[in-house]
All heavy atoms as a GROMACS GRO file, in nm:
protein
  598
    1MET      N    1  -1.206   2.951   1.302
    1MET     CA    2  -1.184   2.902   1.166
    1MET      C    3  -1.129   2.758   1.174
    1MET      O    4  -1.036   2.730   1.249
    1MET     CB    5  -1.084   2.992   1.095
    1MET     CG    6  -1.066   2.956   0.952
    1MET     SD    7  -1.007   3.097   0.860
    1MET     CE    8  -0.853   3.037   0.804
    2ILE      N    9  -1.187   2.669   1.095
    2ILE     CA   10  -1.145   2.528   1.093
    2ILE      C   11  -1.036   2.510   0.988
    2ILE      O   12  -1.048   2.554   0.875
    2ILE     CB   13  -1.265   2.436   1.060
    2ILE    CG1   14  -1.372   2.449   1.166
    2ILE    CG2   15  -1.219   2.293   1.047
    2ILE    CD1   16  -1.498   2.375   1.133
    3ASN      N   17  -0.929   2.444   1.029
    3ASN     CA   18  -0.819   2.414   0.938
    3ASN      C   19  -0.849   2.280   0.872
    3ASN      O   20  -0.848   2.176   0.937
    3ASN     CB   21  -0.687   2.407   1.014
    3ASN     CG   22  -0.569   2.386   0.922
    3ASN    OD1   23  -0.584   2.362   0.802
    3ASN    ND2   24  -0.451   2.398   0.976
    4LYS      N   25  -0.876   2.281   0.741
    4LYS     CA   26  -0.909   2.158   0.669
    4LYS      C   27  -0.790   2.098   0.596
    4LYS      O   28  -0.805   2.011   0.513
    4LYS     CB   29  -1.023   2.184   0.571
    4LYS     CG   30  -1.153   2.217   0.640
    4LYS     CD   31  -1.266   2.227   0.542
    4LYS     CE   32  -1.395   2.256   0.616
    4LYS     NZ   33  -1.508   2.254   0.527
    5GLY      N   34  -0.670   2.143   0.630
    5GLY     CA   35  -0.550   2.090   0.566
    5GLY      C   36  -0.518   1.950   0.618
    5GLY      O   37  -0.547   1.916   0.732
    6PHE      N   38  -0.459   1.869   0.532
    6PHE     CA   39  -0.420   1.734   0.572
    6PHE      C   40  -0.310   1.683   0.480
    6PHE      O   41  -0.289   1.735   0.371
    6PHE     CB   42  -0.539   1.638   0.571
    6PHE     CG   43  -0.598   1.613   0.436
    6PHE    CD1   44  -0.557   1.504   0.360
    6PHE    CD2   45  -0.694   1.697   0.382
    6PHE    CE1   46  -0.610   1.480   0.235
    6PHE    CE2   47  -0.749   1.674   0.259
    6PHE     CZ   48  -0.707   1.565   0.184
    7ILE      N   49  -0.240   1.582   0.526
    7ILE     CA   50  -0.139   1.511   0.446
    7ILE      C   51  -0.184   1.366   0.438
    7ILE      O   52  -0.221   1.306   0.539
    7ILE     CB   53   0.000   1.519   0.513
    7ILE    CG1   54   0.046   1.664   0.520
    7ILE    CG2   55   0.101   1.433   0.437
    7ILE    CD1   56   0.172   1.682   0.601
    8ARG      N   57  -0.183   1.311   0.318
    8ARG     CA   58  -0.226   1.173   0.298
    8ARG      C   59  -0.113   1.091   0.237
    8ARG      O   60  -0.051   1.131   0.140
    8ARG     CB   61  -0.346   1.168   0.203
    8ARG     CG   62  -0.394   1.027   0.176
    8ARG     CD   63  -0.500   1.022   0.066
    8ARG     NE   64  -0.609   1.112   0.086
    8ARG     CZ   65  -0.721   1.084   0.151
    8ARG    NH1   66  -0.737   0.965   0.204
    8ARG    NH2   67  -0.816   1.173   0.163
    9LEU      N   68  -0.086   0.976   0.298
    9LEU     CA   69   0.006   0.878   0.239
    9LEU      C   70  -0.085   0.774   0.173
    9LEU      O   71  -0.143   0.689   0.239
    9LEU     CB   72   0.094   0.815   0.346
    9LEU     CG   73   0.195   0.710   0.301
    9LEU    CD1   74   0.283   0.763   0.189
    9LEU    CD2   75   0.279   0.665   0.418
   10GLU      N   76  -0.101   0.786   0.042
   10GLU     CA   77  -0.201   0.709  -0.032
   10GLU      C   78  -0.161   0.563  -0.055
   10GLU      O   79  -0.239   0.473  -0.029
   10GLU     CB   80  -0.227   0.777  -0.167
   10GLU     CG   81  -0.333   0.710  -0.251
   10GLU     CD   82  -0.474   0.728  -0.199
   10GLU    OE1   83  -0.501   0.827  -0.131
   10GLU    OE2   84  -0.557   0.641  -0.227
   11ASN      N   85  -0.042   0.541  -0.108
   11ASN     CA   86  -0.001   0.405  -0.145
   11ASN      C   87   0.144   0.377  -0.107
   11ASN      O   88   0.229   0.465  -0.117
   11ASN     CB   89  -0.012   0.383  -0.297
   11ASN     CG   90  -0.152   0.382  -0.345
   11ASN    OD1   91  -0.237   0.313  -0.290
   11ASN    ND2   92  -0.180   0.459  -0.449
   12ILE      N   93   0.170   0.254  -0.068
   12ILE     CA   94   0.306   0.202  -0.055
   12ILE      C   95   0.308   0.069  -0.129
   12ILE      O   96   0.224  -0.017  -0.104
   12ILE     CB   97   0.346   0.179   0.093
   12ILE    CG1   98   0.353   0.311   0.168
   12ILE    CG2   99   0.480   0.106   0.100
   12ILE    CD1  100   0.386   0.294   0.315
   13SER      N  101   0.402   0.056  -0.220
   13SER     CA  102   0.416  -0.068  -0.297
   13SER      C  103   0.561  -0.116  -0.289
   13SER      O  104   0.653  -0.035  -0.300
   13SER     CB  105   0.380  -0.047  -0.444
   13SER     OG  106   0.245  -0.014  -0.457
   14VAL      N  107   0.576  -0.245  -0.269
   14VAL     CA  108   0.710  -0.305  -0.270
   14VAL      C  109   0.706  -0.430  -0.356
   14VAL      O  110   0.603  -0.498  -0.365
   14VAL     CB  111   0.761  -0.341  -0.128
   14VAL    CG1  112   0.785  -0.216  -0.046
   14VAL    CG2  113   0.666  -0.432  -0.057
   15SER      N  114   0.818  -0.457  -0.420
   15SER     CA  115   0.829  -0.575  -0.504
   15SER      C  116   0.969  -0.633  -0.486
   15SER      O  117   1.066  -0.558  -0.465
   15SER     CB  118   0.808  -0.537  -0.650
   15SER     OG  119   0.822  -0.649  -0.734
   16TYR      N  120   0.979  -0.764  -0.492
   16TYR     CA  121   1.107  -0.832  -0.476
   16TYR      C  122   1.118  -0.941  -0.581
   16TYR      O  123   1.029  -1.025  -0.593
   16TYR     CB  124   1.119  -0.893  -0.336
   16TYR     CG  125   1.245  -0.973  -0.315
   16TYR    CD1  126   1.368  -0.910  -0.304
   16TYR    CD2  127   1.241  -1.111  -0.307
   16TYR    CE1  128   1.485  -0.982  -0.286
   16TYR    CE2  129   1.357  -1.185  -0.288
   16TYR     CZ  130   1.478  -1.120  -0.277
   16TYR     OH  131   1.593  -1.193  -0.259
   17ARG      N  132   1.226  -0.935  -0.657
   17ARG     CA  133   1.253  -1.039  -0.756
   17ARG      C  134   1.344  -1.143  -0.691
   17ARG      O  135   1.455  -1.112  -0.649
   17ARG     CB  136   1.319  -0.981  -0.880
   17ARG     CG  137   1.339  -1.086  -0.988
   17ARG     CD  138   1.390  -1.028  -1.116
   17ARG     NE  139   1.284  -0.946  -1.174
   17ARG     CZ  140   1.302  -0.856  -1.269
   17ARG    NH1  141   1.422  -0.834  -1.316
   17ARG    NH2  142   1.201  -0.788  -1.317
   18VAL      N  143   1.296  -1.265  -0.684
   18VAL     CA  144   1.371  -1.375  -0.623
   18VAL      C  145   1.493  -1.404  -0.711
   18VAL      O  146   1.482  -1.405  -0.834
   18VAL     CB  147   1.280  -1.499  -0.611
   18VAL    CG1  148   1.356  -1.619  -0.561
   18VAL    CG2  149   1.161  -1.469  -0.521
   19PRO      N  150   1.609  -1.428  -0.651
   19PRO     CA  151   1.728  -1.461  -0.731
   19PRO      C  152   1.702  -1.581  -0.824
   19PRO      O  153   1.632  -1.676  -0.787
   19PRO     CB  154   1.833  -1.496  -0.626
   19PRO     CG  155   1.789  -1.425  -0.503
   19PRO     CD  156   1.639  -1.425  -0.508
   20GLN      N  157   1.760  -1.574  -0.943
   20GLN     CA  158   1.736  -1.679  -1.043
   20GLN      C  159   1.781  -1.816  -0.996
   20GLN      O  160   1.722  -1.917  -1.034
   20GLN     CB  161   1.805  -1.643  -1.175
   20GLN     CG  162   1.731  -1.538  -1.253
   20GLN     CD  163   1.789  -1.520  -1.391
   20GLN    OE1  164   1.903  -1.557  -1.419
   20GLN    NE2  165   1.710  -1.460  -1.478
   21GLN      N  166   1.882  -1.823  -0.913
   21GLN     CA  167   1.928  -1.954  -0.862
   21GLN      C  168   1.815  -2.023  -0.786
   21GLN      O  169   1.794  -2.143  -0.801
   21GLN     CB  170   2.049  -1.936  -0.771
   21GLN     CG  171   2.172  -1.886  -0.841
   21GLN     CD  172   2.282  -1.847  -0.742
   21GLN    OE1  173   2.253  -1.818  -0.626
   21GLN    NE2  174   2.405  -1.846  -0.788
   22PHE      N  175   1.744  -1.947  -0.705
   22PHE     CA  176   1.633  -2.005  -0.628
   22PHE      C  177   1.515  -2.036  -0.719
   22PHE      O  178   1.451  -2.140  -0.706
   22PHE     CB  179   1.590  -1.908  -0.517
   22PHE     CG  180   1.482  -1.964  -0.430
   22PHE    CD1  181   1.509  -2.061  -0.336
   22PHE    CD2  182   1.350  -1.920  -0.443
   22PHE    CE1  183   1.409  -2.113  -0.255
   22PHE    CE2  184   1.250  -1.971  -0.364
   22PHE     CZ  185   1.279  -2.068  -0.269
   23ALA      N  186   1.487  -1.947  -0.816
   23ALA     CA  187   1.376  -1.970  -0.909
   23ALA      C  188   1.399  -2.098  -0.990
   23ALA      O  189   1.306  -2.175  -1.013
   23ALA     CB  190   1.359  -1.850  -1.002
   24ARG      N  191   1.520  -2.120  -1.032
   24ARG     CA  192   1.551  -2.240  -1.110
   24ARG      C  193   1.531  -2.368  -1.029
   24ARG      O  194   1.491  -2.471  -1.084
   24ARG     CB  195   1.694  -2.233  -1.163
   24ARG     CG  196   1.708  -2.133  -1.275
   24ARG     CD  197   1.848  -2.132  -1.331
   24ARG     NE  198   1.861  -2.022  -1.425
   24ARG     CZ  199   1.969  -1.948  -1.439
   24ARG    NH1  200   2.077  -1.974  -1.367
   24ARG    NH2  201   1.972  -1.850  -1.526
   25LYS      N  202   1.556  -2.362  -0.898
   25LYS     CA  203   1.532  -2.478  -0.814
   25LYS      C  204   1.384  -2.514  -0.810
   25LYS      O  205   1.348  -2.630  -0.791
   25LYS     CB  206   1.583  -2.452  -0.671
   25LYS     CG  207   1.733  -2.450  -0.661
   25LYS     CD  208   1.778  -2.426  -0.518
   25LYS     CE  209   1.929  -2.417  -0.512
   25LYS     NZ  210   1.977  -2.392  -0.375
   26LEU      N  211   1.299  -2.416  -0.833
   26LEU     CA  212   1.154  -2.438  -0.838
   26LEU      C  213   1.104  -2.454  -0.981
   26LEU      O  214   0.985  -2.445  -1.007
   26LEU     CB  215   1.080  -2.323  -0.769
   26LEU     CG  216   1.114  -2.303  -0.621
   26LEU    CD1  217   1.044  -2.178  -0.568
   26LEU    CD2  218   1.071  -2.424  -0.541
   27MET      N  219   1.197  -2.473  -1.075
   27MET     CA  220   1.169  -2.493  -1.218
   27MET      C  221   1.095  -2.373  -1.279
   27MET      O  222   1.002  -2.388  -1.358
   27MET     CB  223   1.090  -2.622  -1.240
   27MET     CG  224   1.172  -2.745  -1.206
   27MET     SD  225   1.088  -2.897  -1.245
   27MET     CE  226   1.004  -2.927  -1.090
   28ALA      N  227   1.136  -2.253  -1.241
   28ALA     CA  228   1.078  -2.131  -1.296
   28ALA      C  229   1.189  -2.043  -1.352
   28ALA      O  230   1.303  -2.050  -1.308
   28ALA     CB  231   1.002  -2.055  -1.188
   29LYS      N  232   1.155  -1.961  -1.451
   29LYS     CA  233   1.251  -1.865  -1.505
   29LYS      C  234   1.268  -1.746  -1.411
   29LYS      O  235   1.377  -1.698  -1.388
   29LYS     CB  236   1.203  -1.811  -1.640
   29LYS     CG  237   1.239  -1.892  -1.759
   29LYS     CD  238   1.197  -1.814  -1.882
   29LYS     CE  239   1.237  -1.885  -2.008
   29LYS     NZ  240   1.190  -1.812  -2.126
   30GLU      N  241   1.155  -1.698  -1.363
   30GLU     CA  242   1.156  -1.577  -1.281
   30GLU      C  243   1.042  -1.581  -1.181
   30GLU      O  244   0.931  -1.624  -1.214
   30GLU     CB  245   1.142  -1.454  -1.372
   30GLU     CG  246   1.156  -1.323  -1.303
   30GLU     CD  247   1.150  -1.209  -1.402
   30GLU    OE1  248   1.245  -1.190  -1.480
   30GLU    OE2  249   1.047  -1.139  -1.402
   31ILE      N  250   1.068  -1.534  -1.059
   31ILE     CA  251   0.965  -1.524  -0.956
   31ILE      C  252   0.975  -1.386  -0.892
   31ILE      O  253   1.084  -1.344  -0.852
   31ILE     CB  254   0.982  -1.632  -0.846
   31ILE    CG1  255   0.974  -1.772  -0.906
   31ILE    CG2  256   0.878  -1.614  -0.736
   31ILE    CD1  257   1.004  -1.882  -0.808
   32SER      N  258   0.864  -1.317  -0.886
   32SER     CA  259   0.856  -1.188  -0.818
   32SER      C  260   0.742  -1.194  -0.718
   32SER      O  261   0.636  -1.252  -0.746
   32SER     CB  262   0.830  -1.075  -0.917
   32SER     OG  263   0.937  -1.061  -1.007
   33ILE      N  264   0.761  -1.134  -0.603
   33ILE     CA  265   0.654  -1.122  -0.505
   33ILE      C  266   0.633  -0.972  -0.478
   33ILE      O  267   0.727  -0.892  -0.490
   33ILE     CB  268   0.685  -1.199  -0.375
   33ILE    CG1  269   0.819  -1.158  -0.316
   33ILE    CG2  270   0.682  -1.348  -0.398
   33ILE    CD1  271   0.849  -1.221  -0.183
   34TYR      N  272   0.510  -0.935  -0.448
   34TYR     CA  273   0.481  -0.793  -0.430
   34TYR      C  274   0.373  -0.773  -0.324
   34TYR      O  275   0.298  -0.864  -0.290
   34TYR     CB  276   0.439  -0.728  -0.562
   34TYR     CG  277   0.315  -0.790  -0.622
   34TYR    CD1  278   0.189  -0.746  -0.587
   34TYR    CD2  279   0.324  -0.894  -0.714
   34TYR    CE1  280   0.075  -0.803  -0.642
   34TYR    CE2  281   0.213  -0.952  -0.769
   34TYR     CZ  282   0.088  -0.905  -0.734
   34TYR     OH  283  -0.024  -0.962  -0.787
   35GLY      N  284   0.369  -0.653  -0.275
   35GLY     CA  285   0.267  -0.614  -0.178
   35GLY      C  286   0.237  -0.466  -0.192
   35GLY      O  287   0.325  -0.386  -0.224
   36THR      N  288   0.112  -0.430  -0.170
   36THR     CA  289   0.068  -0.291  -0.177
   36THR      C  290  -0.026  -0.263  -0.062
   36THR      O  291  -0.109  -0.347  -0.027
   36THR     CB  292  -0.006  -0.264  -0.311
   36THR    OG1  293   0.082  -0.292  -0.419
   36THR    CG2  294  -0.053  -0.120  -0.320
   37VAL      N  295  -0.011  -0.145  -0.005
   37VAL     CA  296  -0.105  -0.097   0.097
   37VAL      C  297  -0.162   0.033   0.046
   37VAL      O  298  -0.088   0.123   0.005
   37VAL     CB  299  -0.035  -0.074   0.234
   37VAL    CG1  300  -0.136  -0.027   0.337
   37VAL    CG2  301   0.035  -0.198   0.281
   38ARG      N  302  -0.294   0.043   0.044
   38ARG     CA  303  -0.362   0.164  -0.001
   38ARG      C  304  -0.428   0.231   0.118
   38ARG      O  305  -0.478   0.165   0.207
   38ARG     CB  306  -0.465   0.128  -0.107
   38ARG     CG  307  -0.528   0.251  -0.163
   38ARG     CD  308  -0.613   0.224  -0.280
   38ARG     NE  309  -0.673   0.353  -0.310
   38ARG     CZ  310  -0.728   0.384  -0.421
   38ARG    NH1  311  -0.734   0.297  -0.516
   38ARG    NH2  312  -0.779   0.502  -0.440
   39ASN      N  313  -0.431   0.364   0.117
   39ASN     CA  314  -0.483   0.445   0.229
   39ASN      C  315  -0.404   0.416   0.356
   39ASN      O  316  -0.457   0.376   0.458
   39ASN     CB  317  -0.632   0.422   0.251
   39ASN     CG  318  -0.715   0.469   0.135
   39ASN    OD1  319  -0.681   0.569   0.072
   39ASN    ND2  320  -0.821   0.399   0.105
   40VAL      N  321  -0.275   0.438   0.348
   40VAL     CA  322  -0.184   0.405   0.456
   40VAL      C  323  -0.207   0.493   0.578
   40VAL      O  324  -0.222   0.443   0.688
   40VAL     CB  325  -0.038   0.416   0.408
   40VAL    CG1  326   0.058   0.384   0.521
   40VAL    CG2  327  -0.014   0.325   0.289
   41ALA      N  328  -0.212   0.624   0.558
   41ALA     CA  329  -0.227   0.714   0.673
   41ALA      C  330  -0.276   0.851   0.628
   41ALA      O  331  -0.255   0.891   0.513
   41ALA     CB  332  -0.094   0.729   0.745
   42VAL      N  333  -0.341   0.920   0.719
   42VAL     CA  334  -0.384   1.059   0.698
   42VAL      C  335  -0.352   1.137   0.824
   42VAL      O  336  -0.383   1.092   0.934
   42VAL     CB  337  -0.535   1.070   0.668
   42VAL    CG1  338  -0.577   1.215   0.657
   42VAL    CG2  339  -0.570   0.995   0.542
   43TRP      N  340  -0.288   1.252   0.806
   43TRP     CA  341  -0.261   1.341   0.917
   43TRP      C  342  -0.334   1.472   0.890
   43TRP      O  343  -0.301   1.544   0.797
   43TRP     CB  344  -0.112   1.368   0.931
   43TRP     CG  345  -0.034   1.246   0.962
   43TRP    CD1  346  -0.014   1.192   1.086
   43TRP    CD2  347   0.034   1.160   0.871
   43TRP    NE1  348   0.062   1.079   1.078
   43TRP    CE2  349   0.094   1.056   0.946
   43TRP    CE3  350   0.051   1.159   0.733
   43TRP    CZ2  351   0.168   0.956   0.887
   43TRP    CZ3  352   0.125   1.058   0.675
   43TRP    CH2  353   0.182   0.958   0.752
   44ALA      N  354  -0.435   1.502   0.970
   44ALA     CA  355  -0.513   1.625   0.954
   44ALA      C  356  -0.457   1.732   1.047
   44ALA      O  357  -0.410   1.702   1.157
   44ALA     CB  358  -0.660   1.599   0.984
   45PHE      N  359  -0.465   1.856   1.004
   45PHE     CA  360  -0.414   1.967   1.084
   45PHE      C  361  -0.516   2.017   1.186
   45PHE      O  362  -0.481   2.091   1.276
   45PHE     CB  363  -0.371   2.082   0.993
   45PHE     CG  364  -0.262   2.043   0.896
   45PHE    CD1  365  -0.266   2.086   0.766
   45PHE    CD2  366  -0.156   1.964   0.935
   45PHE    CE1  367  -0.166   2.051   0.676
   45PHE    CE2  368  -0.056   1.927   0.847
   45PHE     CZ  369  -0.060   1.972   0.717
   46ASP      N  370  -0.643   1.975   1.173
   46ASP     CA  371  -0.746   2.013   1.269
   46ASP      C  372  -0.734   1.927   1.394
   46ASP      O  373  -0.732   1.805   1.388
   46ASP     CB  374  -0.885   1.995   1.206
   46ASP     CG  375  -0.997   2.038   1.296
   46ASP    OD1  376  -0.970   2.096   1.403
   46ASP    OD2  377  -1.113   2.013   1.260
   47LYS      N  378  -0.726   1.988   1.510
   47LYS     CA  379  -0.707   1.914   1.635
   47LYS      C  380  -0.829   1.830   1.672
   47LYS      O  381  -0.819   1.736   1.750
   47LYS     CB  382  -0.673   2.010   1.748
   47LYS     CG  383  -0.537   2.072   1.730
   47LYS     CD  384  -0.503   2.165   1.841
   47LYS     CE  385  -0.366   2.226   1.810
   47LYS     NZ  386  -0.322   2.316   1.913
   48GLU      N  387  -0.945   1.860   1.617
   48GLU     CA  388  -1.066   1.784   1.649
   48GLU      C  389  -1.100   1.681   1.542
   48GLU      O  390  -1.212   1.630   1.537
   48GLU     CB  391  -1.183   1.881   1.670
   48GLU     CG  392  -1.162   1.969   1.790
   48GLU     CD  393  -1.282   2.057   1.818
   48GLU    OE1  394  -1.393   2.022   1.773
   48GLU    OE2  395  -1.263   2.158   1.884
   49TRP      N  396  -1.006   1.646   1.460
   49TRP     CA  397  -1.027   1.548   1.354
   49TRP      C  398  -1.052   1.412   1.416
   49TRP      O  399  -0.985   1.369   1.509
   49TRP     CB  400  -0.902   1.546   1.264
   49TRP     CG  401  -0.905   1.443   1.157
   49TRP    CD1  402  -0.993   1.434   1.054
   49TRP    CD2  403  -0.812   1.336   1.140
   49TRP    NE1  404  -0.961   1.328   0.974
   49TRP    CE2  405  -0.851   1.265   1.025
   49TRP    CE3  406  -0.701   1.292   1.209
   49TRP    CZ2  407  -0.783   1.155   0.978
   49TRP    CZ3  408  -0.633   1.182   1.162
   49TRP    CH2  409  -0.674   1.116   1.047
   50ASP      N  410  -1.151   1.339   1.365
   50ASP     CA  411  -1.192   1.212   1.426
   50ASP      C  412  -1.162   1.090   1.339
   50ASP      O  413  -1.231   0.990   1.345
   50ASP     CB  414  -1.340   1.216   1.462
   50ASP     CG  415  -1.429   1.244   1.341
   50ASP    OD1  416  -1.376   1.259   1.229
   50ASP    OD2  417  -1.551   1.250   1.358
   51TYR      N  418  -1.058   1.096   1.259
   51TYR     CA  419  -1.008   0.983   1.179
   51TYR      C  420  -1.097   0.943   1.062
   51TYR      O  421  -1.079   0.839   1.004
   51TYR     CB  422  -0.977   0.860   1.266
   51TYR     CG  423  -0.869   0.889   1.367
   51TYR    CD1  424  -0.900   0.920   1.498
   51TYR    CD2  425  -0.736   0.887   1.328
   51TYR    CE1  426  -0.801   0.949   1.589
   51TYR    CE2  427  -0.636   0.916   1.418
   51TYR     CZ  428  -0.668   0.947   1.549
   51TYR     OH  429  -0.570   0.976   1.638
   52TRP      N  430  -1.193   1.023   1.024
   52TRP     CA  431  -1.268   1.001   0.901
   52TRP      C  432  -1.189   1.062   0.787
   52TRP      O  433  -1.098   1.141   0.808
   52TRP     CB  434  -1.406   1.064   0.911
   52TRP     CG  435  -1.491   0.998   1.014
   52TRP    CD1  436  -1.491   1.025   1.148
   52TRP    CD2  437  -1.585   0.895   0.995
   52TRP    NE1  438  -1.579   0.944   1.213
   52TRP    CE2  439  -1.640   0.863   1.121
   52TRP    CE3  440  -1.629   0.824   0.885
   52TRP    CZ2  441  -1.737   0.765   1.137
   52TRP    CZ3  442  -1.725   0.728   0.902
   52TRP    CH2  443  -1.777   0.698   1.026
   53ASP      N  444  -1.224   1.029   0.665
   53ASP     CA  445  -1.155   1.085   0.548
   53ASP      C  446  -1.184   1.235   0.541
   53ASP      O  447  -1.299   1.275   0.532
   53ASP     CB  448  -1.204   1.014   0.422
   53ASP     CG  449  -1.130   1.057   0.296
   53ASP    OD1  450  -1.052   1.154   0.302
   53ASP    OD2  451  -1.149   0.993   0.192
   54PRO      N  452  -1.082   1.321   0.542
   54PRO     CA  453  -1.105   1.465   0.539
   54PRO      C  454  -1.172   1.513   0.411
   54PRO      O  455  -1.238   1.616   0.411
   54PRO     CB  456  -0.965   1.526   0.550
   54PRO     CG  457  -0.878   1.418   0.602
   54PRO     CD  458  -0.941   1.290   0.561
   55GLU      N  459  -1.156   1.442   0.300
   55GLU     CA  460  -1.216   1.484   0.173
   55GLU      C  461  -1.363   1.447   0.162
   55GLU      O  462  -1.445   1.526   0.117
   55GLU     CB  463  -1.140   1.423   0.055
   55GLU     CG  464  -1.001   1.480   0.038
   55GLU     CD  465  -0.929   1.419  -0.078
   55GLU    OE1  466  -0.916   1.295  -0.082
   55GLU    OE2  467  -0.884   1.496  -0.164
   56THR      N  468  -1.399   1.325   0.199
   56THR     CA  469  -1.536   1.276   0.179
   56THR      C  470  -1.617   1.268   0.307
   56THR      O  471  -1.736   1.243   0.302
   56THR     CB  472  -1.534   1.136   0.115
   56THR    OG1  473  -1.475   1.044   0.208
   56THR    CG2  474  -1.456   1.135  -0.016
   57LYS      N  475  -1.553   1.284   0.421
   57LYS     CA  476  -1.616   1.270   0.554
   57LYS      C  477  -1.668   1.129   0.577
   57LYS      O  478  -1.749   1.105   0.664
   57LYS     CB  479  -1.730   1.371   0.574
   57LYS     CG  480  -1.689   1.514   0.555
   57LYS     CD  481  -1.601   1.560   0.666
   57LYS     CE  482  -1.576   1.709   0.652
   57LYS     NZ  483  -1.448   1.750   0.692
   58GLY      N  484  -1.624   1.032   0.498
   58GLY     CA  485  -1.664   0.892   0.515
   58GLY      C  486  -1.549   0.810   0.573
   58GLY      O  487  -1.442   0.863   0.604
   59LEU      N  488  -1.576   0.682   0.588
   59LEU     CA  489  -1.473   0.592   0.637
   59LEU      C  490  -1.358   0.583   0.537
   59LEU      O  491  -1.379   0.594   0.417
   59LEU     CB  492  -1.530   0.453   0.661
   59LEU     CG  493  -1.621   0.437   0.780
   59LEU    CD1  494  -1.682   0.298   0.781
   59LEU    CD2  495  -1.547   0.461   0.909
   60LEU      N  496  -1.240   0.559   0.587
   60LEU     CA  497  -1.122   0.547   0.503
   60LEU      C  498  -1.067   0.406   0.517
   60LEU      O  499  -0.985   0.379   0.604
   60LEU     CB  500  -1.017   0.650   0.545
   60LEU     CG  501  -0.893   0.661   0.459
   60LEU    CD1  502  -0.928   0.704   0.317
   60LEU    CD2  503  -0.797   0.761   0.520
   61PRO      N  504  -1.114   0.310   0.435
   61PRO     CA  505  -1.067   0.172   0.450
   61PRO      C  506  -0.923   0.157   0.403
   61PRO      O  507  -0.880   0.220   0.307
   61PRO     CB  508  -1.161   0.092   0.360
   61PRO     CG  509  -1.206   0.190   0.257
   61PRO     CD  510  -1.211   0.324   0.326
   62ARG      N  511  -0.848   0.075   0.473
   62ARG     CA  512  -0.710   0.044   0.436
   62ARG      C  513  -0.713  -0.091   0.364
   62ARG      O  514  -0.770  -0.187   0.415
   62ARG     CB  515  -0.622   0.038   0.560
   62ARG     CG  516  -0.477   0.019   0.529
   62ARG     CD  517  -0.390   0.037   0.651
   62ARG     NE  518  -0.399   0.176   0.696
   62ARG     CZ  519  -0.411   0.213   0.823
   62ARG    NH1  520  -0.413   0.125   0.918
   62ARG    NH2  521  -0.418   0.340   0.854
   63THR      N  522  -0.652  -0.098   0.247
   63THR     CA  523  -0.656  -0.218   0.165
   63THR      C  524  -0.515  -0.275   0.149
   63THR      O  525  -0.421  -0.202   0.117
   63THR     CB  526  -0.712  -0.186   0.025
   63THR    OG1  527  -0.838  -0.120   0.040
   63THR    CG2  528  -0.731  -0.311  -0.057
   64PHE      N  529  -0.502  -0.407   0.170
   64PHE     CA  530  -0.375  -0.476   0.154
   64PHE      C  531  -0.387  -0.571   0.035
   64PHE      O  532  -0.485  -0.645   0.025
   64PHE     CB  533  -0.342  -0.559   0.279
   64PHE     CG  534  -0.324  -0.475   0.402
   64PHE    CD1  535  -0.433  -0.444   0.482
   64PHE    CD2  536  -0.198  -0.430   0.439
   64PHE    CE1  537  -0.417  -0.368   0.596
   64PHE    CE2  538  -0.181  -0.354   0.552
   64PHE     CZ  539  -0.290  -0.323   0.632
   65THR      N  540  -0.286  -0.570  -0.052
   65THR     CA  541  -0.282  -0.661  -0.166
   65THR      C  542  -0.145  -0.728  -0.169
   65THR      O  543  -0.042  -0.660  -0.159
   65THR     CB  544  -0.303  -0.584  -0.298
   65THR    OG1  545  -0.424  -0.512  -0.290
   65THR    CG2  546  -0.307  -0.679  -0.416
   66PHE      N  547  -0.145  -0.859  -0.179
   66PHE     CA  548  -0.021  -0.935  -0.187
   66PHE      C  549  -0.031  -1.030  -0.307
   66PHE      O  550  -0.140  -1.078  -0.338
   66PHE     CB  551   0.003  -1.018  -0.061
   66PHE     CG  552   0.014  -0.934   0.063
   66PHE    CD1  553  -0.095  -0.920   0.147
   66PHE    CD2  554   0.132  -0.868   0.094
   66PHE    CE1  555  -0.086  -0.841   0.262
   66PHE    CE2  556   0.142  -0.791   0.208
   66PHE     CZ  557   0.032  -0.777   0.292
   67GLY      N  558   0.081  -1.056  -0.372
   67GLY     CA  559   0.075  -1.147  -0.485
   67GLY      C  560   0.212  -1.195  -0.527
   67GLY      O  561   0.315  -1.154  -0.473
   68ALA      N  562   0.210  -1.278  -0.628
   68ALA     CA  563   0.333  -1.331  -0.685
   68ALA      C  564   0.316  -1.346  -0.835
   68ALA      O  565   0.207  -1.367  -0.885
   68ALA     CB  566   0.366  -1.467  -0.624
   69SER      N  567   0.426  -1.332  -0.904
   69SER     CA  568   0.431  -1.351  -1.049
   69SER      C  569   0.538  -1.455  -1.077
   69SER      O  570   0.654  -1.436  -1.038
   69SER     CB  571   0.464  -1.218  -1.117
   69SER     OG  572   0.484  -1.239  -1.255
   70ILE      N  573   0.498  -1.564  -1.143
   70ILE     CA  574   0.592  -1.672  -1.172
   70ILE      C  575   0.592  -1.697  -1.322
   70ILE      O  576   0.487  -1.717  -1.383
   70ILE     CB  577   0.551  -1.801  -1.097
   70ILE    CG1  578   0.545  -1.775  -0.947
   70ILE    CG2  579   0.650  -1.914  -1.129
   70ILE    CD1  580   0.488  -1.889  -0.867
   71THR      N  581   0.711  -1.695  -1.381
   71THR     CA  582   0.727  -1.722  -1.524
   71THR      C  583   0.800  -1.855  -1.539
   71THR      O  584   0.908  -1.874  -1.483
   71THR     CB  585   0.809  -1.610  -1.593
   71THR    OG1  586   0.746  -1.486  -1.569
   71THR    CG2  587   0.820  -1.636  -1.742
   72PHE      N  588   0.738  -1.946  -1.615
   72PHE     CA  589   0.798  -2.077  -1.637
   72PHE      C  590   0.865  -2.084  -1.772
   72PHE      O  591   0.835  -2.018  -1.863
   72PHE     CB  592   0.692  -2.188  -1.628
   72PHE     CG  593   0.640  -2.205  -1.489
   72PHE    CD1  594   0.519  -2.147  -1.452
   72PHE    CD2  595   0.710  -2.278  -1.395
   72PHE    CE1  596   0.471  -2.162  -1.323
   72PHE    CE2  597   0.663  -2.294  -1.266
   72PHE     CZ  598   0.542  -2.236  -1.230
   0.00000   0.00000   0.00000
């Protein structure tokens, strides 16, 4: 019997609001920077799992997104 159980870490998101003292030096009211990682990790319980997506049997691309929000 094949064990099709798995644990997926889908998203990690972090955001940082720059202190207003530093933002004012750059002539901005507020500055935030952020980053997100999608499809971070999958742990399958089947010992013969070959790192494909357990749900779709396709590739599992990892996506990185970085950005900034500046209010003047």
